[in-house]
C-alpha positions, 0 to 999 in steps of 0.5 A: 275711300273718299280721300284719295283725291286729297292725297293726289292733289297734295302730291301734284302740288308738292311736285310742282313746288319741288320743280320750281324750287329746283329751277330757282336754286339752280339759277341762284347757284349759276349766278353765283358761279358766273359773277360775284357771290354778293347779291349787291354786286351781282345783278343776276344773283339779286334778281334770282334771289328776289324771284326765289323770295317771291316764290317762297323758297325756304330761307335756308336754301338760297343764301347757302347756295349762292355762297356755296357757288361763289366759294366753289368757283372763286378764289378766297379773295374773290379776285375772279380767277377760276379754280381748276 
């Protein structure tokens, strides 16, 4: 009966991490949509990726998200034309 505090503590820590990860991944996706999907050419995306790395967002999430955001809203050549 004495371990409920540990489970509650882990639950709270998991919820905080999930909230932070969601905000950072959303920022990466938004930055990729509004600009170039290459972090070297998009300062906002570069800053968002660096912040995600600092907060230990899993490596599998953020590169895929910024490439997905760029493909979804930009043409294949990246000419800046938005898709409908």
